[in-house]
C-alpha positions in Angstrom: 0.0 0.0 0.0 1.4 3.4 -1.0 0.4 6.1 1.5 -0.9 9.3 -0.1 0.3 12.7 1.2 -2.2 15.4 2.0 -1.2 19.0 2.6 -3.5 21.5 4.2 -4.2 25.1 3.1 -4.7 27.4 6.2 -5.1 30.8 4.6 -7.3 33.4 6.4 -8.7 34.9 3.2 -9.1 34.1 -0.4 -5.7 35.6 -1.5 -3.9 33.6 1.2 -5.7 30.4 0.3 -4.8 30.8 -3.4 -1.2 31.9 -2.7 -0.6 28.9 -0.3 -2.1 26.6 -2.9 0.5 27.6 -5.5 3.3 26.9 -3.0 1.8 23.6 -1.9 1.6 22.4 -5.5 5.4 22.7 -5.6 5.5 20.1 -2.8 3.7 17.5 -5.1 0.9 16.4 -2.8 -1.6 13.7 -3.7 -4.4 15.6 -2.0 -4.8 19.2 -0.8 -7.1 19.9 2.2 -8.7 23.3 2.4 -9.2 24.2 6.1 -12.1 26.5 5.6 -12.5 27.2 9.3 -9.5 29.5 9.1 -11.7 32.0 7.1 -13.7 34.1 9.5 -16.6 35.2 7.3 -17.6 32.0 5.5 -20.8 31.4 3.6 -21.9 29.3 0.7 -21.0 32.0 -1.9 -17.4 32.1 -0.5 -17.2 28.3 -0.6 -18.5 28.1 -4.1 -16.1 30.8 -5.3 -12.9 29.5 -3.6 -13.5 25.8 -4.3 -14.1 26.5 -8.0 -10.8 28.4 -8.2 -8.9 25.7 -6.2 -10.1 23.0 -8.6 -9.0 25.1 -11.6 -5.5 25.6 -10.0 -4.8 22.1 -8.7 -5.8 20.1 -11.7 -5.7 16.4 -11.0 -4.8 16.7 -7.3 -7.7 15.7 -5.2 -9.4 18.4 -3.1 -10.5 17.8 0.5 -12.9 20.3 2.1 -12.7 20.6 5.9 -14.4 22.8 8.4 -12.9 21.8 11.7 -15.1 22.9 14.5 -13.7 24.4 17.8 -14.9 21.2 19.6 -12.4 19.1 17.6 -9.5 21.6 17.5 -10.7 24.0 14.8 -11.0 27.7 14.7 -14.7 28.3 14.9 -18.0 27.1 16.4 -21.1 27.0 14.2 -24.6 25.6 14.3 -25.4 22.2 12.9 -27.5 23.9 10.3 -24.7 26.0 9.0 -22.2 23.1 9.2 -24.5 21.0 7.1 -25.1 23.9 4.6 -21.4 24.6 4.0 -20.4 20.9 3.7 -23.1 20.3 1.2 -22.1 23.3 -0.9 -18.4 22.3 -0.8 -19.3 18.8 -2.1 -20.3 20.3 -5.4 -16.6 21.2 -6.3 -14.6 18.9 -4.0 -13.5 15.3 -4.2 -13.9 14.7 -0.4 -15.7 16.4 2.4 -14.5 15.9 6.0 -17.5 15.3 8.4 -17.0 15.2 12.2 -19.5 12.4 12.5 -19.3 11.8 16.3 -19.9 15.5 17.0 -22.8 15.7 14.6 -24.6 12.3 15.1 -28.1 13.9 14.9 -27.5 15.1 11.3 -24.7 12.8 10.2 -26.6 10.2 8.1 -28.7 12.8 6.2 -25.6 15.0 5.8 -23.5 12.2 4.4 -26.2 11.2 2.0 -26.5 14.8 0.7 -22.8 15.2 0.3 -22.6 12.0 -1.8 -25.6 13.1 -3.8 -23.6 16.3 -4.6 -20.7 14.3 -5.9 -18.1 14.0 -3.1 -16.9 11.2 -0.9 -17.0 11.5 2.8 -14.0 11.3 5.3 -15.6 10.6 8.7 -13.3 12.2 11.3 -12.8 12.3 15.0 -10.2 14.2 17.0 -8.9 13.9 20.6 -6.5 16.7 21.5 -6.3 15.9 25.2 -5.7 12.1 25.3 -5.6 8.8 23.5 -8.9 6.9 24.1 -8.9 3.2 25.0 -8.5 0.6 22.3 -12.2 -0.3 22.6 -13.3 3.3 22.3 -11.2 3.8 19.2 -12.6 0.8 17.5 -16.1 1.7 18.5 -15.7 5.3 17.1 -14.4 4.0 13.8 -17.1 1.4 13.4 -19.8 4.0 14.1 -18.4 6.3 11.5 -18.4 3.5 8.9 -22.0 2.6 9.9 -23.0 6.2 9.2 -21.8 6.0 5.7 -18.2 7.3 5.7 -16.1 6.3 2.7 -12.9 6.7 4.8 -12.7 6.8 8.6 -10.1 9.0 10.3 -9.1 9.4 13.9 -6.4 11.6 15.4 -5.4 11.4 19.1 -2.9 13.1 21.5 -0.5 10.8 23.4 0.5 11.6 27.0 3.3 9.0 27.0 5.3 6.9 24.5 3.1 3.9 25.6 0.1 5.7 24.2 1.8 5.9 20.8 2.7 2.2 20.8 -0.9 1.2 21.8 -2.5 3.5 19.2 -0.3 2.2 16.4 -1.2 -1.4 17.4 -5.0 -0.8 17.5 -4.7 1.1 14.2 -3.1 -2.0 12.6 -6.2 -4.0 13.8 -8.6 -1.6 12.3 -7.8 -2.6 8.7 -9.2 -6.0 9.5 -12.2 -4.7 11.3 -13.5 -2.0 8.9 -14.4 -2.4 5.3 -13.3 1.1 4.3 -9.8 2.7 4.2 -8.6 4.4 7.4 -6.5 7.5 8.3 -4.9 7.4 11.7 -2.4 9.6 13.5 -1.0 10.2 17.0 -0.3 13.9 17.2 2.5 16.0 18.6 6.3 15.4 18.4 5.8 12.3 20.5 3.3 10.8 18.1 5.0 12.0 14.9 6.4 8.5 14.1 2.9 7.2 13.6 2.5 9.6 10.6 5.4 7.7 8.9 5.0 4.1 10.0 2.0 3.3 7.8 3.3 -0.2 7.3 2.2 -0.7 10.9 -0.8 1.6 11.1 -2.3 0.9 7.6 -3.2 4.6 7.3 -4.0 5.4 3.7 -3.2 9.1 4.0 -0.6 11.0 6.0 -0.9 14.8 6.5 2.2 16.9 5.9 2.9 20.5 6.9 2.4 23.0 4.1 3.2 26.7 4.5 2.5 26.0 8.2 1.3 23.0 10.2 -2.4 22.7 10.8 -2.0 20.2 13.6 0.8 19.4 16.1 3.4 16.9 14.9 2.9 17.4 11.1 6.2 16.7 9.2 7.5 18.8 6.3 6.3 17.3 3.0 9.8 16.5 1.6 10.8 14.7 4.8 7.5 12.8 5.0 7.8 11.6 1.4 11.3 10.4 1.9 10.6 8.6 5.2 7.4 7.0 3.8 9.5 5.5 1.0 12.0 4.2 3.5 9.1 2.8 5.6 7.7 0.9 2.6 11.0 -1.0 2.2 14.7 -0.6 2.6 17.8 -2.8 3.3 20.8 -2.1 5.6 24.4 -3.2 5.1 26.0 -3.9 8.5 24.7 -2.2 11.6 23.9 1.4 12.7 25.5 2.2 16.1 24.3 5.3 17.9 26.7 7.0 20.3 26.8 10.2 22.3 26.7 11.7 25.8 23.9 10.7 28.1 20.7 12.6 27.4 21.3 13.0 23.6 18.3 10.6 23.0 20.1 7.6 21.7 17.4 5.2 22.9 14.6 7.5 21.7 16.1 8.0 18.3 17.0 4.3 17.9 13.4 3.3 18.6 12.0 5.8 16.1 14.6 4.8 13.5 13.7 1.2 14.1 10.0 1.8 13.5 10.7 3.8 10.3 13.2 1.3 8.8 11.9 -1.9 10.3 15.5 -2.7 11.4 15.8 -4.4 14.8 16.7 -2.1 17.6 18.9 -3.2 20.5 19.7 -1.0 23.5 23.1 -2.2 24.9 22.4 -1.0 28.5 19.0 -2.7 28.5 20.6 -5.9 27.1 23.1 -5.8 30.0 20.3 -5.2 32.6 18.3 -8.1 31.3 21.3 -10.5 31.4 22.5 -9.4 34.8 19.1 -9.0 36.4 19.9 -5.6 38.0 20.0 -1.9 37.1 23.1 -0.3 35.7 23.4 1.9 38.8 23.4 -1.3 41.0 26.1 -2.9 38.8 28.3 0.2 39.3 27.6 0.2 43.0 28.1 -3.6 43.6 30.9 -4.4 41.2 32.4 -1.2 40.0 32.8 0.5 36.6 35.6 -1.8 35.4 33.3 -4.8 35.7 30.5 -3.0 33.9 32.8 -2.0 31.0 33.8 -5.7 30.6 30.1 -6.6 30.4 29.6 -3.8 27.9 32.4 -5.2 25.6 31.1 -8.7 25.8 27.6 -7.4 24.9 28.8 -5.5 21.9 30.7 -8.5 20.6 27.6 -10.7 20.8 25.2 -8.1 19.4 27.5 -7.0 16.6 27.9 -10.5 15.3 24.6 -10.1 13.5 23.7 -7.5 10.8 20.8 -5.2 10.0 20.4 -3.8 13.5 20.3 -0.4 15.2 22.5 -0.5 18.3 22.0 2.1 21.0 25.2 2.4 22.9 25.9 3.7 26.4 27.6 7.0 26.8 31.0 5.5 27.7 31.0 2.6 25.2 33.3 4.1 22.7 35.9 5.3 25.2 37.4 1.9 24.8 39.3 1.1 21.6 38.2 -2.5 21.5 34.5 -1.4 21.5 35.1 1.0 18.6 36.8 -1.8 16.6 33.9 -4.1 17.2 31.3 -1.5 16.1 33.2 -0.3 13.0 34.0 -3.9 11.9 30.4 -4.4 10.9 28.7 -1.1 10.5 28.7 2.7 10.8 28.9 4.9 14.0 26.5 7.8 14.3 27.2 10.5 16.9 24.3 12.4 18.4 25.4 15.8 19.7 23.8 18.5 21.9 24.9 21.4 24.0 25.6 20.9 27.8 22.5 23.0 28.5 20.3 20.7 26.5 21.8 17.7 28.2 21.5 19.0 31.7 17.8 20.0 31.1 17.1 16.5 30.0 18.9 14.6 32.8 18.6 16.8 35.8 15.7 14.9 37.3 17.2 11.5 36.6 18.4 9.2 39.4 19.7 6.3 37.2 22.8 8.1 35.8 25.7 6.6 37.9 28.4 9.1 36.9 26.1 12.1 37.7 24.6 10.8 41.0 27.2 12.5 43.1 27.2 15.9 41.3 24.0 16.7 39.3 25.0 20.1 38.0 25.5 21.9 34.7 29.2 22.4 35.6 29.8 18.7 36.0 27.9 17.9 32.8 30.2 20.4 30.9 33.3 18.9 32.5 32.3 15.3 31.5 31.4 16.4 28.0 34.7 18.2 27.5 36.5 14.9 28.5 34.4 12.7 26.2 33.5 14.9 23.2 37.0 14.7 21.4 36.8 11.0 21.6 33.2 10.9 20.3 34.1 13.2 17.4 37.2 11.1 16.4 35.4 7.7 16.2 32.1 8.8 14.5 31.4 8.4 10.8 28.6 11.0 11.0 27.5 13.6 13.5 23.9 14.7 13.9 22.8 17.6 16.3 19.7 16.8 18.4 19.2 20.1 20.3 15.9 20.6 18.5 14.5 17.4 20.2 12.9 16.4 16.9 13.4 12.7 16.6 11.9 12.6 13.1 14.3 15.2 11.7 17.1 13.3 13.4 16.1 10.1 11.7 15.8 11.8 8.4 19.3 13.3 8.6 20.7 9.9 9.6 19.0 8.1 6.8 20.1 10.7 4.2 23.7 10.2 5.2 23.5 6.4 5.3 21.8 6.3 1.9 24.4 8.6 0.4 27.2 6.4 1.8 25.6 3.2 0.6 24.7 1.7 4.0 20.9 2.0 3.3 19.3 1.1 0.0 15.6 2.1 -0.6 13.8 -0.6 -2.6 13.5 0.2 -6.3 9.8 -0.6 -6.5 9.1 2.4 -4.2 
């Protein structure tokens, strides 16, 4: 399944709408969504005029009309009567009309029938900007929207923790076997952005990219989204990718996101040691000392690196030892994640599981340790990627671009 890319227009008047459309066309979308709720004075005449001009400009690109109400994250609140009126008018010139079915259940069935009569298909949508509903609730919502006559069912949620993203992607993968219509699903915000890319898991038929500006939290720029969707559809890896860097640079976070995007197996070396030893890293340091831990680390790297096609997330001190560097470079590429001391301190200041910081959790100490380690990190890395932005998707994109250029990653030709 090839996921289509939809880019929203969020102009506040006709001129902005048309200007943004010209710019968005350069991004080569499969669909363009006009978010009409951004226009303050909206009536059927305005809709007829703008949709006609949009269809003339965009040619074969499919046009989606959306009036997102304030209850579901939009810009305006309107009556059911006006909502129905503008959706039906938009259907005359648009390919799809977004209908917030759950928020308009009293009028949904008749509204959907009228929209289809006017020539458009219906995207039934539901948005949760505060949380991620339970799996049962998500399935129930999507089934109800299909029962009301939606041609495509869409749900967007907001995660409060990484577990919410995992759970949502899992239930999304189940929906393709439960519903008889295509689905569009997304977990919003930076935390959920990976769900917009991993459509091989979620089975989402459309992913929304940021146009001139984002219309929802977590939208990815169109060029980045297109590249990562291709990678997600299929790629191969020569050797392994080893992520290194000071604590707090996000090696585990990035490796997990990179793993989902590429489908390469992800292994966290510290977690591997913890599982084998049956105790936390801090307890290993406390009970047996750092030298013992470093021996465990080398043994773990030897075992893990004996296989290929993996993303290896290394501990902060792993590459201080020449033997470990040789092990990693023998069968792969080393990627260094970098950040400022201020960024690092902000991320780790509340942690209690960092043994080398437990006795002195201060910015000064972080700077001292980084000054000791940074030259070593820089000297052994094949590529360096800055992560101060805390944007895991951009970080993955930068890593993949380098690896493809250097021949480590190959995107499948049929994509």
